[in-house]
C-alpha positions in Angstrom: 116.4 160.0 61.9 114.4 160.4 65.1 111.8 157.9 63.9 114.6 155.4 63.4 116.0 155.8 66.9 112.5 155.6 68.4 111.8 152.4 66.4 115.1 150.9 67.5 114.4 151.7 71.1 111.0 150.2 70.9 112.3 147.1 69.3 115.0 146.7 71.9 112.5 147.3 74.7 110.2 144.6 73.2 113.1 142.2 73.1 114.0 142.9 76.7 110.4 142.5 77.8 110.1 139.2 75.9 113.3 137.9 77.5 112.1 138.9 81.0 108.7 137.2 80.5 110.4 134.0 79.3 112.8 133.9 82.2 109.8 134.4 84.7 108.0 131.5 83.1 111.1 129.3 83.3 111.6 130.2 86.9 108.0 129.3 87.8 108.4 125.9 86.1 111.7 125.3 87.8 110.2 126.2 91.2 107.2 124.0 90.6 109.4 121.1 89.6 111.6 121.5 92.7 108.5 121.6 95.0 107.1 118.5 93.4 110.4 116.5 93.5 110.9 117.5 97.2 107.4 116.6 98.1 107.6 113.2 96.4 110.9 112.5 98.2 109.4 113.5 101.6 106.2 111.6 101.1 108.0 108.4 100.0 110.4 108.5 102.9 107.7 109.4 105.4 105.5 106.6 104.2 108.4 104.1 104.6 109.1 105.4 108.1 105.5 105.2 109.0 105.2 101.6 107.8 108.4 100.6 109.6 107.4 102.2 112.9 103.9 100.9 112.8 105.0 97.4 111.9 102.5 97.3 109.0 104.8 95.6 106.5 105.9 92.0 106.1 109.4 93.1 105.1 110.4 94.2 108.6 112.2 91.0 109.3 114.6 91.7 106.5 115.0 95.4 107.5 118.5 96.9 107.5 119.2 99.8 109.9 120.9 101.6 107.0 117.5 101.8 105.3 116.1 103.8 108.2 119.1 106.2 108.0 118.5 106.6 104.3 114.8 107.3 104.8 115.6 109.9 107.5 118.1 111.6 105.2 115.6 111.5 102.3 112.9 112.9 104.6 115.1 115.7 105.8 116.2 116.7 102.3 112.6 116.8 101.1 111.4 118.7 104.1 114.3 121.2 103.9 113.5 122.0 100.3 109.8 122.3 101.2 110.7 124.8 104.0 112.9 126.8 101.6 110.5 126.9 98.7 106.9 126.7 100.0 104.5 128.9 101.8 104.0 128.7 105.6 100.7 126.8 105.2 102.4 124.1 103.1 105.4 124.0 105.6 103.0 123.5 108.5 101.2 120.6 106.8 104.6 119.1 105.9 105.6 119.2 109.5 102.4 117.6 110.7 102.8 114.8 108.2 106.4 114.2 109.3 105.5 114.1 112.9 102.6 111.7 112.3 104.9 109.4 110.4 107.4 109.2 113.2 104.7 108.7 115.8 103.1 106.0 113.7 100.2 105.6 116.1 97.2 106.5 114.1 96.9 105.6 110.5 93.9 108.0 110.0 95.8 110.9 111.5 98.7 110.2 109.1 96.4 110.0 106.1 94.7 113.3 107.1 98.1 114.9 107.5 99.2 113.6 104.1 96.0 114.8 102.5 96.3 118.2 104.0 99.9 118.5 102.8 99.2 117.4 99.3 96.1 119.7 99.1 98.2 122.7 100.2 101.0 121.9 97.8 98.6 121.4 94.9 96.9 124.7 95.6 100.4 126.4 95.8 101.6 125.0 92.5 98.3 125.5 90.7 97.5 121.8 90.2 94.0 120.4 90.6 
């Protein structure tokens, strides 16, 4: 009888451990997906803002002010998620990228900031 109880407890413990491991993997995937989506949103909006502020696109003549407001909103949503989910290093690089987009004075600076941000994010999520 004791062997049956021990066997049942071991089986139950194994099931609990398996469920915990599975939930940890799902959480890591969810977190990775959230980080990637937020970064993509922030980079897309930041790039649009940079191009608008630097005057580097032909479409500026047809620009609508509501587009800038949408980009600002998109940039802030992405940045907020990055600040909630990522490490301090990645947050710092995200902030530098956003600032360089708004200044729109030096393309090389903006590219360096974007490269540093993406490198930090890739390291954080385990991507090459």
